[in-house]
C-alpha positions as CSV (number, residue, x, y, z in Angstrom):
1,M,169.1,154.6,157.9
2,D,168.2,154.7,161.4
3,K,166.7,158.3,161.2
4,F,164.5,157.7,158.2
5,M,162.9,154.7,160.1
6,N,162.5,156.5,162.5
7,N,160.3,159.4,160.7
8,N,156.8,158.8,161.2
9,W,155.7,159.3,157.7
10,F,158.1,156.2,156.5
11,M,155.9,154.2,159.5
12,R,152.7,155.5,158.1
13,I,153.6,154.5,154.8
14,V,154.6,150.8,155.8
15,A,151.7,150.0,157.4
16,M,149.6,151.1,154.9
17,M,151.4,148.7,152.6
18,L,150.8,145.8,155.3
19,A,147.4,146.4,155.1
20,V,146.7,146.7,151.7
21,M,148.4,143.5,151.0
22,L,146.3,141.8,154.1
23,Y,143.2,142.6,152.3
24,V,144.1,141.3,149.0
25,S,145.5,138.1,151.0
26,V,141.7,137.5,152.6
27,N,139.9,138.5,149.7
28,I,141.1,137.0,146.7
29,E,139.3,133.3,145.1
30,S,139.2,131.6,142.7
31,P,137.6,131.8,139.1
32,E,135.0,128.9,140.1
33,E,134.3,130.5,143.3
34,S,133.3,133.7,141.5
35,K,130.7,132.2,139.1
36,S,129.3,130.3,141.8
37,Q,128.6,133.5,143.7
38,T,127.7,135.4,140.5
39,T,124.7,132.3,140.0
40,S,123.9,132.4,143.4
41,F,123.1,136.5,143.2
42,F,121.2,136.0,140.2
43,S,119.3,132.8,141.8
44,T,118.2,135.1,144.1
45,T,116.4,137.4,141.5
46,A,114.8,135.0,138.8
47,S,114.5,131.2,138.6
48,T,114.7,128.7,136.0
49,E,112.5,126.2,135.1
50,S,112.2,123.7,132.4
51,V,109.3,121.9,130.6
52,T,108.7,119.1,127.9
53,L,106.1,119.6,125.2
54,T,104.9,116.4,123.2
55,D,102.8,116.5,119.8
56,I,104.2,119.6,118.5
57,P,103.4,119.4,114.9
58,V,106.3,119.8,112.2
59,A,105.9,122.6,109.1
60,V,107.2,121.5,105.6
61,Y,108.6,124.1,103.4
62,Y,108.5,123.1,99.6
63,D,107.6,123.2,96.2
64,E,104.4,121.7,96.3
65,Q,103.4,121.8,92.9
66,E,106.3,119.9,91.4
67,Y,107.5,117.6,94.7
68,V,106.2,115.4,97.2
69,V,108.0,114.7,100.2
70,T,108.1,111.6,102.3
71,G,109.7,111.0,106.0
72,I,108.5,114.0,107.7
73,P,107.2,113.2,110.9
74,Q,103.7,114.3,112.1
75,T,104.9,115.6,115.6
76,V,107.8,115.7,117.4
77,T,109.2,116.6,121.4
78,V,110.7,119.8,122.3
79,S,112.0,120.8,125.7
80,L,112.2,124.2,126.8
81,E,114.4,125.8,129.6
82,G,114.6,128.8,131.2
83,P,113.1,131.9,133.1
84,T,109.9,130.8,134.6
85,S,107.8,133.7,133.2
86,A,109.5,133.0,129.5
87,L,108.7,129.4,129.7
88,T,105.1,129.8,131.0
89,A,104.2,132.3,127.8
90,A,105.4,129.8,125.7
91,K,103.9,126.6,127.4
92,Q,100.5,128.5,126.7
93,V,100.9,130.4,123.9
94,R,102.4,127.9,121.8
95,D,103.2,130.4,118.9
96,F,106.4,129.1,117.9
97,E,107.2,126.7,115.0
98,I,109.3,123.3,114.4
99,Y,109.9,123.3,110.6
100,A,111.9,121.7,108.1
101,D,113.0,123.9,104.7
102,L,113.0,121.8,101.8
103,R,113.4,124.4,99.5
104,E,116.9,124.1,98.3
105,L,116.7,120.2,98.1
106,P,116.9,118.3,94.7
107,V,115.2,115.3,94.2
108,G,116.6,112.3,96.1
109,T,117.3,111.9,100.0
110,H,118.4,113.9,102.6
111,R,119.3,114.2,106.2
112,V,117.7,117.5,107.4
113,Q,118.1,119.5,110.9
114,L,114.9,120.5,111.8
115,Q,114.5,124.5,112.9
116,Y,112.3,126.3,114.8
117,K,111.7,130.3,115.0
118,N,109.2,132.3,117.7
119,V,111.1,130.9,120.4
120,S,112.2,133.5,123.0
121,E,115.8,134.5,123.4
122,K,115.3,133.4,127.3
123,L,114.6,130.1,126.1
124,A,117.0,127.3,125.5
125,I,115.0,124.6,123.1
126,N,115.5,121.2,122.2
127,I,114.5,119.1,119.7
128,N,113.5,115.1,119.3
129,P,114.1,114.1,116.9
130,S,116.4,116.9,115.6
131,V,117.3,115.5,112.8
132,I,115.6,113.4,110.1
133,T,115.7,111.4,106.8
134,V,113.2,113.0,104.2
135,N,112.9,111.9,100.8
136,V,112.0,114.6,98.1
137,H,110.2,113.1,94.9
138,E,108.7,113.6,91.6
139,K,105.3,114.9,91.7
140,V,103.1,113.3,89.0
141,T,99.1,112.9,88.4
142,E,97.8,110.1,86.5
143,S,94.1,109.0,85.6
144,F,92.8,105.6,87.3
145,S,89.5,103.8,87.0
146,V,87.4,103.7,90.2
147,E,86.4,100.0,91.1
148,V,83.3,99.3,93.7
149,D,83.7,96.6,96.5
150,F,80.5,95.2,97.8
151,I,81.1,94.4,101.6
152,N,78.6,92.1,103.2
153,K,77.4,91.2,100.0
154,E,76.1,88.0,101.9
155,K,74.3,89.8,104.5
156,M,71.5,91.2,101.9
157,K,67.9,90.3,102.3
158,E,67.2,86.6,101.3
159,G,67.2,86.2,97.3
160,Y,68.8,90.0,96.6
161,T,71.8,90.5,94.4
162,P,73.5,93.5,93.4
163,E,73.5,94.3,89.6
164,E,76.6,96.2,88.3
165,A,77.5,99.3,90.3
166,I,77.7,102.7,88.5
167,V,80.4,105.4,89.8
168,Q,80.3,108.9,89.3
169,P,82.5,110.3,88.3
170,N,83.9,106.8,87.4
171,T,87.9,108.1,87.0
172,V,89.8,110.0,89.6
173,Q,92.9,111.8,89.5
174,I,96.1,110.8,91.5
175,T,98.6,112.4,92.6
176,G,101.9,111.2,94.3
177,A,105.2,110.3,94.2
178,K,106.0,108.6,90.6
179,E,107.6,105.6,92.7
180,V,104.6,105.6,94.9
181,L,102.2,105.6,91.4
182,D,103.7,102.7,89.9
183,R,102.7,100.7,92.8
184,I,99.3,101.2,92.4
185,A,97.2,98.2,92.1
186,L,94.0,99.2,93.0
187,V,91.3,102.0,93.1
188,K,88.3,100.7,95.0
189,A,85.2,102.8,96.5
190,R,83.6,100.1,99.3
191,V,79.9,99.7,99.5
192,N,77.8,98.0,102.4
193,L,75.2,95.6,101.2
194,E,74.3,94.7,104.7
195,G,70.2,94.4,104.8
196,V,69.6,95.8,101.3
197,D,66.8,94.9,99.5
198,K,66.6,98.3,97.3
199,T,68.4,100.2,94.7
200,L,71.1,101.6,97.1
201,E,73.2,105.0,96.3
202,M,75.3,106.2,98.3
203,E,79.0,108.9,98.6
204,S,82.5,106.1,99.4
205,I,85.7,107.3,99.9
206,V,87.9,106.6,97.4
207,T,91.0,104.4,98.7
208,V,94.0,103.3,96.6
209,Y,95.9,100.3,97.3
210,D,99.4,98.5,96.5
211,Q,99.2,94.4,95.4
212,N,99.8,93.8,99.0
213,G,96.5,95.3,100.1
214,T,98.3,98.1,101.5
215,V,97.0,101.9,101.7
216,L,99.1,104.1,99.7
217,P,99.5,107.5,100.7
218,V,98.3,109.8,97.7
219,E,96.0,112.4,96.8
220,V,92.9,111.4,95.5
221,D,90.6,114.6,93.1
222,P,87.9,113.9,93.9
223,S,88.1,111.7,97.0
224,V,84.6,111.0,97.0
225,V,82.1,109.5,94.6
226,L,78.6,108.6,94.3
227,V,78.0,104.8,93.8
228,T,74.9,103.6,92.5
229,V,74.0,100.2,93.1
230,P,70.5,98.6,91.2
231,V,69.5,95.6,93.4
232,K,67.9,92.5,91.8
233,S,65.3,90.9,93.8
234,P,64.0,87.2,93.6
235,S,62.3,87.0,90.5
236,K,59.9,84.6,88.7
237,L,58.6,84.2,84.9
238,V,55.4,82.9,84.9
239,P,52.4,82.3,82.2
240,I,49.8,85.6,81.2
241,N,46.2,83.9,81.5
242,V,43.3,85.5,79.5
243,K,40.0,85.0,80.4
244,Q,36.9,85.7,78.3
245,K,33.7,86.6,79.1
246,G,30.3,87.2,77.4
247,E,30.2,85.4,74.2
248,L,30.9,86.9,70.1
249,P,27.9,87.8,67.9
250,D,26.2,84.7,66.4
251,G,28.3,82.8,63.4
252,L,31.9,84.4,64.8
253,S,34.2,82.1,66.5
254,I,37.8,82.9,67.7
255,K,39.7,81.7,65.1
256,R,43.1,82.4,67.1
257,L,43.7,84.5,70.3
258,T,47.8,85.3,71.2
259,V,48.9,87.3,74.0
260,E,52.1,88.7,73.4
261,P,54.4,88.3,75.4
262,K,53.0,85.2,76.8
263,E,55.0,85.4,79.7
264,A,56.1,87.9,82.3
265,T,58.8,88.4,85.2
266,I,57.5,89.3,88.7
267,Y,59.8,90.5,91.3
268,G,59.1,90.3,95.4
269,E,59.5,88.3,98.2
270,Q,60.6,84.7,97.6
271,S,58.1,83.6,99.8
272,V,55.3,85.1,97.9
273,L,56.7,84.3,94.4
274,D,56.2,80.7,95.1
275,K,52.7,81.1,95.3
276,I,52.1,82.3,92.0
277,E,52.1,79.9,89.4
278,F,50.5,82.5,86.5
279,I,49.1,85.5,86.1
280,D,45.2,86.1,86.1
281,G,43.1,89.2,85.9
282,I,42.9,89.9,82.4
283,E,39.6,89.5,81.2
284,I,38.2,90.0,77.6
285,D,34.7,90.6,77.0
286,L,33.9,88.6,73.7
287,S,30.9,90.9,73.5
288,K,32.6,93.6,72.4
289,I,34.5,91.8,69.4
290,S,32.7,91.4,66.1
291,K,36.3,91.9,64.1
292,D,39.8,91.1,64.3
293,T,41.1,93.0,66.7
294,T,44.3,94.2,69.0
295,L,44.3,95.2,72.6
296,E,46.7,96.7,74.7
297,I,46.3,95.3,77.9
298,E,48.0,96.3,81.6
299,I,48.8,93.1,83.0
300,P,47.7,92.9,86.7
301,K,50.5,92.9,89.4
302,P,49.6,90.2,92.2
303,N,49.5,91.2,95.7
304,G,52.7,91.2,97.1
305,V,54.3,91.6,94.1
306,T,57.1,94.4,94.1
307,K,57.3,94.8,90.1
308,I,56.3,93.4,87.2
309,I,58.3,93.2,83.8
310,P,56.5,94.0,81.1
311,E,53.4,96.1,82.4
312,K,51.6,95.7,79.0
313,A,50.8,92.7,76.8
314,E,49.2,92.9,73.3
315,V,46.4,90.6,73.0
316,T,45.2,89.8,69.4
317,I,42.1,88.3,68.5
318,E,41.6,86.7,64.7
319,L,38.0,85.8,64.3
320,D,36.6,83.6,62.0
321,K,32.9,82.0,60.7
322,E,31.9,79.4,63.1
323,Q,31.5,75.8,62.4
324,S,31.0,72.8,64.3
325,I,31.9,69.0,64.7
326,S,30.2,66.1,67.3
327,F,31.6,63.1,68.4
328,E,29.9,60.4,69.9
329,G,30.3,58.0,73.1
330,V,33.2,59.9,74.6
331,Q,34.5,58.3,77.5
332,V,33.9,60.2,81.1
333,N,37.2,59.0,83.6
334,P,37.3,59.6,87.3
335,I,39.7,61.3,88.7
336,G,40.0,61.6,92.6
337,L,39.7,58.2,93.8
338,N,41.9,56.6,96.0
339,D,42.9,53.1,96.6
340,R,40.3,51.9,99.2
341,E,37.0,53.0,96.8
342,T,35.7,51.5,93.8
343,I,33.2,53.5,91.5
344,N,30.2,51.8,89.5
345,F,28.6,54.1,87.1
346,L,24.7,54.2,86.8
347,D,23.5,57.0,84.4
348,P,24.9,56.0,81.2
349,E,26.2,52.8,82.7
350,N,28.8,52.8,80.0
351,A,30.2,56.5,80.8
352,K,29.8,57.7,77.7
353,V,28.4,60.6,76.2
354,D,28.2,62.7,73.0
355,I,29.9,66.3,72.7
356,L,29.3,68.8,69.9
357,L,32.4,71.3,69.2
358,K,31.5,74.9,67.9
359,G,34.9,77.0,66.7
360,S,37.1,78.1,63.8
361,G,36.8,75.5,61.1
362,E,40.5,76.1,60.6
363,I,40.6,74.7,64.7
364,L,38.1,71.9,64.4
365,K,39.8,70.3,61.7
366,N,42.6,69.7,63.5
367,I,40.9,68.0,66.6
368,N,40.6,64.4,67.1
369,E,38.5,62.7,69.7
370,S,41.8,62.0,71.5
371,D,42.0,65.7,72.1
372,I,38.5,66.1,74.0
373,K,38.9,64.9,77.7
374,L,35.8,64.3,79.8
375,Y,36.5,63.4,83.3
376,V,34.4,63.6,86.4
377,N,36.0,64.7,90.2
378,V,35.0,61.9,92.4
379,A,37.6,63.7,95.1
380,D,36.4,64.0,98.6
381,V,32.5,63.2,98.1
382,G,32.7,59.8,100.0
383,E,30.5,56.7,99.5
384,G,27.1,56.2,97.8
385,E,25.4,57.7,95.4
386,H,26.2,60.8,93.4
387,Q,25.2,62.9,90.7
388,L,28.3,65.2,89.4
389,D,29.2,67.3,86.8
390,I,31.0,66.0,83.7
391,E,33.6,68.4,83.1
392,V,35.8,69.0,79.6
393,N,39.6,69.9,79.0
394,G,39.7,70.5,75.7
395,P,41.8,72.7,72.6
396,Q,41.3,76.4,73.4
397,N,38.9,78.9,71.3
398,I,35.9,76.7,70.8
399,S,32.8,75.9,72.6
400,W,30.8,73.0,73.2
401,S,27.8,70.8,74.7
402,L,27.2,67.9,76.3
403,S,24.2,65.7,75.5
404,K,24.6,64.6,78.9
405,K,25.6,67.6,81.4
406,K,26.2,65.2,84.6
407,I,26.6,61.8,85.5
408,K,24.9,59.4,87.9
409,L,27.8,57.2,90.2
410,K,28.0,55.1,93.5
411,I,31.3,54.7,94.8
412,L,32.1,51.5,97.0
413,N,34.3,50.4,99.5
414,R,36.7,48.3,97.9
415,D,36.4,45.1,100.5
416,V,32.6,45.8,100.6
417,A,32.2,45.7,96.8
418,E,34.7,42.3,96.8
419,D,32.1,40.7,99.5
420,E,28.9,41.4,97.5
421,S,30.7,40.1,94.2
422,G,31.3,37.3,96.1
423,N,27.6,36.5,98.1
424,R,26.2,36.7,94.9
425,T,28.8,34.5,93.4
426,S,27.9,31.9,96.1
427,Q,24.1,32.4,95.5
428,T,24.1,31.8,91.9
429,T,26.2,29.1,92.3
430,Q,23.6,27.1,95.1
431,S,20.6,28.5,92.8
C-alpha cells in the first residue's frame, strides 16, 4: 500500500479529484438563485413594461337576422404587459379586437367570457370586465303609428294655435326583442313650436317610450319622419258690406240684393282684427244693371289681413218696377246731445218733415212709418244756432226724398235756458 501511495500517478489522480470536488462545492446553487440570475440576464437585454387602455370597443358575433342581444358593454378596459417594442406597437395601432362570440348560444341568459385576437404573443393581456352576462332574445318586427308631441306650444306667437299634424310616413317598423316591443307605450316625433306663426314643416327623429317614459332600445325604420303642422292664426267672422253706386234705369228698382256668403273669415294679427268690423270695398254699379243679375266678385282683403275665406262672393240682384209711398210729418230726433245741453227746433218748429220712398212694390208694401228713422247729429256742434242735414235710416234697396233736407235749430246750455225761462215767467207775473 505504501508503495502504491508513493506512486506519482496516484497522487496526481487524488489531487485532481479533490480539485473537482472543491469546484463543485463552490459553484453549486439553488433553483431560485439560478432563475434570478437568468432573469437578470434577460433584463439586461430586453425591458418589460405595462399599459392600460380604456374605452376599447367590444365586437359581438351573433345572428343579427334572428336575435337581439342585450347586456354587451360598449367598451372595456384592457391591460397589456410585455416588451416595450411590442407594447408600443399595440398601443399605437390598436389593431387588436375584444369580442364576444354568441353564435352558438340559444335564447336566454348566459355568462360569456370575452375573447381577444390580433394580440402579439409577446404580450400578456387582461380584460376588465372579462366575463359578462348577456341576454339573447328572439328578434321581432311590428308596425306602430307615430304620434306628434308638441313642445313649447305655449310659446307660439299670440293667438296662433296648431292644428292636427300630418306625419309622413305615419307608421314605422320597430324591430327589437319581443319582450321590449311588448313594453312599447308611445311612439313619438317631437316638434318645437316656439315662435311659430305659420305652417311648419320639419323632419323629426322617432323615439319609442314605455309607459314610464323610458326610451326603449329598439331599431326604428324609418328613424326620421316628415311632420307638417298647419297653424291656425287669430280669426274673426265679419259681415260683407256691398255698396251701390250709380242709378238703375228709370222705372226700375231693386227688389232684392243678396250676398252669398254674407260673412267672411279674416285671419291676421289680433290687433289688426280688433279694428275691423266689416269688409268694405265691394261696389255694384247700378247703371250697368238692367235685369236680374248674379255677379261673382273678389272679396277685398283689408290691410294687415293675411288670409280671407272665402276669397269670392256672389252678389245677386233682382229687379222690379219702381213704385212709391210717402209718410207725412215724420219726427226728426236729435242724437249726440249731452246732459248739459238742451235744444230748440226753429225750422220746422215741430221737427217734422215728409218723406217719399221709392222702390220695389214688394218691399214698400211691408214698410211702416216706424221703419223710417230721421235724425240730426248735434254731437260736438256747440251752443248757438245751426242748420244741419237730416239723415235717414231705413230699409235697404229703397231711395227716398225729404220735403226738407236741412233743419234749423238752436242749442243752449241747460242752466241758461232755465234762467231765461224763469225770467220770462217773472216778467209775465209782474205785468
